[in-house]
N, C-alpha and C positions, 0 to 999 in steps of 0.2 A: 465453414469453408471446406471445400473438397479439393481433390488433386487438380482438377481443371482450373480452379481459381488460383491455386498456387502457381501453376504453369503460366497463367496470364500475368501474374505478378512478376515472375522471373523474366519474362520477355520485356516487360515495360519498365521495370525498375532495377537498379543495380543492387548488389549485395555488398555488405550486410544490411539488413533492414528488419525493423519490427513491423508487424501487422497487428492491428487491434480490430477485432470483429465486433462492430457496434451492435449487431443483431444478437450475438451471444451475450454481450454485456447487458443489454436491455432485458433479455429473457431472464438472466440471473437476478437482476435487481427486482424485477416484478415478481418473481417467485418468492424472494425473501419478503417482500412487502405483503404479498398475498397470505403467506403462512404466518408471519409474525404480527400482523395487524392486531391491535391498534398501536403496537410499538412502532416508533418511527425508525427510519434507516439513515445512518450517518456514514458517509464514505470517508475513510482516512486517506486523504489525497496524497500522502507521501508514498503510497503504494503505486500510484501512477497519475501524476498531475495532468497528463495529456487527456485524461478521460473526463475531467470535471464538466466541460462544456456540453458534451453529448449526454451526460448524466443529469444535467441540471433540471430537466423537465420532470424526471421521475424519481429523484432522490430528495429526501427531506432536509438533510444537513450535510455539511462538509467539515471535517476536522482539519484545522490548519495548525502546523507546528513550527512555523518560522515566518519572519517578515517576508521572505521571498515568496513563500506559498501564498501569503495574503495578497501580495502584489499580483500574482498570477490570477487569483480569483477576481480581483478588480478588473484586470484586462479582459477577462473572459465574461464579464458581466454578471458574476454571481452576486446575488443580493446579500448585503452584510448580515441581515437577520437570519440567514441560513447557515452562518459560519460559527463554529465553535473554535475559539482562539485558545489553543492548547500550547504545549511546549515547555520544556524544562528550563529554558533560558529566556526569560522575559526581561528586557531592559527598559529603562525610562524612555530612551530614544525610540525603540521599536513600538512600544505601547502608545506613545504620543502620536506617532504616525498612524497607527491603526485606529486610535480614537478619533483622529481627524477624518479618516476615510469612512469609518463606520458610523460616526455620530453616536457612538455608544450602543449601536444595535448589535444583535448576536449575543453569544454567551462567551464568557472568559473563564478559564480555569485558573485556580490558585493552587500552586504546588509547594509554596513555602511562605514563611513570614515576609520575606523580601517581596514576593509577588503581591501579597496583600498591600504592602506599603506603596509599591509602584502603581498598582491599579487604583488604589484609593486616591493618591495624589493626582493621578492623571484624570480620573473622573471628576474630581473636584475642580481641577484647572478648567475643564470644558463645561462644567455644570451639567454633567450627564449622570443619571442613575443607571448603573449597569448591573446585569444579571451574571452571577458567577456560580460555577461548580467548584466545590472543594475536592481535590483529588487525594484519595486514600492510597498510600503506598502498599505494594505487595511485598516490600522488603528490598526493592532495588532503589535506584536514584530518583525515580519518578514519584511525585506525590509526597505526602506527609504521613508521619505516624499519627496515631489517634490523639495523643496529647496535643500535638501541634495543630492538628486539624480542628480540634475543639476550641483551641485558643483563637484560631482564625474565625470560626463561626461566631464566637462571643464578640470579637472585635467588629465583625461585619454588622452585628445586630445594633451596635452603637454608632455605626457609620451610615449616614443618610444617603451615601452615594453607591453603596454596594448591597445587593440583595442576594442572599443565598438561595439558589433553586434546588440544589441537591448534591449528590456525590458522583464523582467520576472515578472509574476503576477499570484498570486493564493490567493483567499479570503476565501475558505472553501469548505466543501463537502455537498452532498445531496441538490444541488441547483436546482431551477426551471429554465426552459429555458429562461424565461423573465429576470431573473437576469443576466444570461449569456449574453443575447443580450445587456442589459444596460451596462455591464462591457466592452464588446468589443467596443461598440460605444464610451465610455469614453476613453478607451485606444487608439482608433484610432485618436480621436481628440487630445489627448496629444502627440501622436507620430508625428502628423502633425506639432505641435508646436515645438517639439524638433528638427525635421529635418530642419525646417526653422531657428530656433534660433541658432542652432549649426552647421549648414551646413552639416548635415549627409545625404549622398546620399542614403543610404539604412538603413532600420530599420526592424529587425526581432522581432517576438513576440513568447516568450515561455509562454504558457498560460495553466493553470489548470482549466478546466471548472467545475470540481466537480459535474459531472452528477449523477443522483440519482440511487440508487439500492434499490429494494424492499426486505427488510429483513423479514418482519412480515406479518401475516394475516392482511388483510384490508389495507396494504400499497398501496398508490395510485400513485406510480412512473410510468411514461409513459414507454412503451416498449423500450428496448435499441435502436432498429433500428430507432424508431420514434425520440428519443432524438438526435441521431447522424445525422439524416437528417435535423432536425431543426438547429443543430449546423452548418452543412455544408451550409445551406442557409444563415446563418449569416456571415460565413466566406467568402462566394462568394460575398457578398455585401460590403466587406471590402477591399479596394484597397491600403491602405497606406503601408501595411507591405510587404516587399520583400520576406519574408519567414515566415511560421507559424509552430510551433511545439506544438502539443497538449499533455499535460502532464497528465497522468492518473495513478492511482494505484488501488483504490477500484473498479472502473468501469470495469477495465480490469480483475482483479483477483478474485473477489468475487465468481462468479458462478462456478468456477472450483473446489472449495474446499468443502470437507466434514470432519466431525469430528465424530468419533465413540467412544462411551463410554458404559460401561457395568453396568447393575444393579447389585449391590452387596448386597443390603438389601431393604426389604419392611416392613414398620412398620407404626403404627399410635400412636398419642398422643391425647387422647380424641377425638375431632371431625376432626382432620387433619390427612390425610394419606400422608405418605412420601415415595418417591423413593430415595434411596441413590445410586449414581453412582460413578465409579472410576475416573471420570474426575472432572470438576468443572469450576468455573468462572476464575480460573487462566489460563485456556487453551481455553476457549470459550468466545469470545468477539464479541458482535453485537453492532454496532453504534446505539444509541438510546434506547437500552434496559434499563429498570428500575426495578431492583429487581425482575426480572422474570415475570413482568406484561404482556409483549407482547409475542406472540407465533411465534417462527421462524419455518422454514420448517423442518419437522422431519419425519423419516421413522422408524417404529418399527419392530424389528425382534426377534422372529417371530411375525406375526400379530395376535392380539387377538381381535376378532370381537365384543365380548360382552362387552359393556360399564358397568363397575362395580362402577363407581364413579369418583370423582375428586382427583387428586394427586398433591402434590408439589414435584418437582424434585430438589434435592439438591446434591451438589458435596461432595468431600472428605475433604474439608478444615474445620478447627475448627474455624469457624466464622459464625455468623447468616447471613452474607451477601452472603454466597455461595448458593444462590437460582437461579437456572437456568430457570425454568418455573413454574408458579403457575397455579392452576385450570386446570390441564391437564386431559382431559377426555379420558381414555383408558380402554381396557379390563384388567382383573386382571393380573398385571405384576408379573414376577417371577425373582429371582436372576439368572443371566446368560443371561437374555434378553439383547439385544443391541439396543441402540437408535443411529441413524445416523442423524446428523444435517447437513443441506445444507447451501449453500451461506457462506462458511467459508474460502474462498480462500484468503481473504485480512485481514490482521491485527491480526486475532486470534492467529496465530502461533508465533507472536512476541509481541503483545501488552498486553497480559495478565500478571498478577503478578506471573510469572512462578516460582519464588524462594520461595514463601510463603509456609511454613510448610515443606520445603525440600522434596517435592514430585518429582518423576521422571519427566523428560521432555518426552512427548509422542514421539513415533516413527513417522517417516514421510514416506509416501508411494507416489510414482508416479504411475499413471495408464494410459495406452493407449491401444486401441483395438489391436494394433500390438504386443506389448511387454508384456501386462498384468501388473502385479504389480511388482514394484521395490522398495525395501527399501533403502532410501537415508540417513536416520538417524535412528539408533537404539535407544531404550529407554536409557536415560542418567540420572544418579543420580545427584542430586544437593546438597547433604549434604556436599561434599567437598568444594563447593563454599561458603556455609553458615557457615563455621567454620574457626578458625584461621589456617593459613597455616604454616607448619613447616619451621623454619628458618626466619620467619617474626617477 
């Protein structure tokens, strides 16, 4: 998208709004698939659930981490055999529902002994043999330590309803390639041990590399293609796994997204100049931002060339924490001006504290060169959610 397209969006749609450029999204996914093949691509839909339908034709898998995400997949027509059912909290009720919807298709992750018992009982209830990944913990609350993981493998081998396909591993985001290389080497060594110890003929790897995204001025993340080629070289030197699935959320979706917000007031208190916009930190979330100290990618419409000083941009929330950017050097802004933030395709739409102050949820737009703009969610009030429901 360019300045002309942003101006079209401003004329046609109200702010605040998210725009997701489907052409950029497709280009990113196809680049990943081209470089990393034969590894398959798995989109972690928690990064942006609105993108799963447009991505369905060129993404191999979707990682789902909650019952609600699975229901979204079903409404959007995602085939159950493309879904990896993950998540740290699996209940008997949620797995029963998913087992009915999926008929046991797809892959389920096991992150604890309780998960094993729940999935085993559920599969037995419906007479379905299901495929599972055992998730190895990196030291946080997700997954299992090696002792527990090996106990689960042993239990699965005695269970006619559960079949272990491989290991699931993810340790965090915004990682350097050296850490990725170290992790894959350690996972390969452990997979060799598991194959020998438990007689596993094949071992798959579902791996989240957490590659870096440059959000702010002076960020030093390597170019996307360079990171992917480095990852490809690491994978090519790994022979133990029969199949590799690369799980990504932020790295896939970030660059396709924009967030538009309008200036509603310009004022100053003593020595500080403020811009007040109709959005805020409840809708705009950058990993690593700290009270507006870092400057993300921004486009100002209209452009005002003369720099008249530094401004602090604040949102519409009644909290001193609602600081979007500090020390913003721009021409004299006016109410009605629009700021377009870039690199907003992952997490901003879902991770902000959207219900605070009962502000509207922004509308959501898709954009492509062929179809132009398409509104896929109109602005939605949240006051009804933030109050007692009748009859309760």
